[in-house]
N, C-alpha and C positions, 0 to 999 in steps of 0.2 A: 671483134672490132671495138675501138674505143671512141665512138662518135660522141661528141659533146661532153666528154668527161675531162674537162680541163680544170686543173687546180694548181696552185703554186706549190710545187713539190719541194723546193729549196734544196734539191740534190741530196735528200736524206731518206732513210727508211721511214716507214709509217710511224713507229713508236718514237723514234728520234725526232721526227718533225712535230708530232703532237707535243712532246716535252718542250721543244724549243718555243713553240707558239704559246703554251701555257706559261712558261717562264717569262716571256716577253709581256704577257698580259698581267701577271703578278707584279712585275717591276713597274709597269705603267701605273697600276693602281697605287703602289707604294710611293713612287717618286713623282708621279703626275706629269713628268716630261723626261723622255729618254732619247738617246741617240742610237740609231740602228740603221740597217740597210733598208732601202726602199722596198725591196721584195719581201723582207720579213715583216715590215710594218703593214704592208698591204695584205699579207696573209693572216696576220693576227688581228686585224681590225674587226672582223665580224665577231670574234670571240669577245672582245672588250665591249663592243656595242651590245651584244646579247647580255653580258653581265650587268651593264648599266641599266638596260631595259628591265631585267629582273629586279634590280635594286629599286627602280621606280615603282614596281608593283608592291614590294615590301610585304609579302605574305610568307607563311611558314614554308610552303612548297617552293616558293622562289628562293628562299634561303638555302633549302636543301639542294636545289639544282645548282646554285652558285657554289655551294660547298663541294659538290661533285666535281666541278671544274677546278676550283682553287685549292681545295684540300687543307685549308687552314682556317680555324675559327676566327683568328685575329683579322685576317684579310676580309672575311665575310662581314664581320662587324664594322670594319672600316668602310667597306663598300656600301652597306645598308644604312649606316648611321651618318657618315660624312659625305660620301661621294653621291649617293643616290638622291638625297634631297636637293642638291645643287641643280639637278637636271629635270626638276618637276615641270618647268615651263617649256622645255625643249622636247620635241618629238623624235628628232633624228640629229645626226651630226654631233655625236658625243666626243669624237676625237678629230684631230687634224694632223696632216702630214705636211711638214714644211721642208722643202729642199735645203740642204745645208752645204755639202761639199762632196768631193769624190775621195775615196780611200786610196792612199798612195800605192799600196801593195797590189791590189787587183782592179783598181779603177771602178769599184762599186759605188753606186750613188748612196751617200749617207744622208739621212733625213733626221729631223727632230720630230718625234711623234709625241703629241701631248693631248691632254684633255682640254676641251674648249672652255670649260668652267673651272679655272684653277683657283684653289683656296688662296686668298690673299694673306700674306704674312702680316702679322700685327706690327705696327711701327713701334719702335722702342720709345718708351717714355723718357723725356729729358730729365736728367738728374736735377733734383731740387738744389737750390743754392745753399751752400753750407752756412750755418749760422756762425756769426762771429762771437767767439767766447772771450771773456775777459781773462786776464792773466791769473787772477785768483781762482777762477773756476777750473782752469787748466791744472793748476797746482793741486787742487783738491781731488781732481780726477786721477792724477798721477799717484797720489798717496793712496787712494782707494784701490787702484789697480795693482800696485806692487805689494806682494805679500811681505811679511816681515822676514828678512834674511838675517841669519846669524852671521855676524862678522867674526872671522878668525883673526887672531893676532898675527900681524905680519912679522916674519922673522928675517926677511931679506933673502931667503932661499926659495927659489921657484920650485914648487912641488907639483909634479904631474899626477893627474888622476889616472888610475889604471882603467883600461877599457874593460867592459864587462866580459866575463868569461863565457864563451859559447861552448855548450856541451856538444861533443862530437857523437855521432851515432855509434852505438855499441858494436854493431855488426857491419861488416863491409857490405857493399851493394848486393852481391850474389852470395853472401855468406850462408844464408839459410838454404839456398838451392843446392849448394855444393854437397851438403850432407845427404840430400836425396839421391844424388847420382854417384855418391862415393862407392867404389867397388869394394866388396868384402874380400879380404885376402884369405886364401885357403891356408889353414895351418896344418902342417904335417906332423 
């Protein structure tokens, strides 16, 4: 009997379900906000909460446990160096699920699943005003920038420059393989 053994199975086999949830967790850590179905977000939420809790501890053992789930050193560094320090003041509630829309094909509830502490994008600095240059300075810059070009005498006939010659490969694509499979003929 399966009393009190409820979990979100997502209509997948065990290995397939685990791979789906870990992939969702990785994408949430990379992009910090993703769109997915409500059931997938609810199923993957404990994994991400556990990873962020490990990042708050910031010990070698915690890094090894996070690597066991994520499988990539870059993601572990991102988690422990950037994401973990943002949540030092917060004990729970590392992610939020915001209802978004329903999917047209199967009417599944689509949500936006995001971290509660999102890294703020740096505002672009306004460009400095261009300095007004005098005409003499512009002429001197043009002279410095242009290399000396040899002028050819104009004869009145337009001469086209030939395009550079491109060498073709010496053998055809399967030229070397044909020799391997070439049948030897019996000589009588």
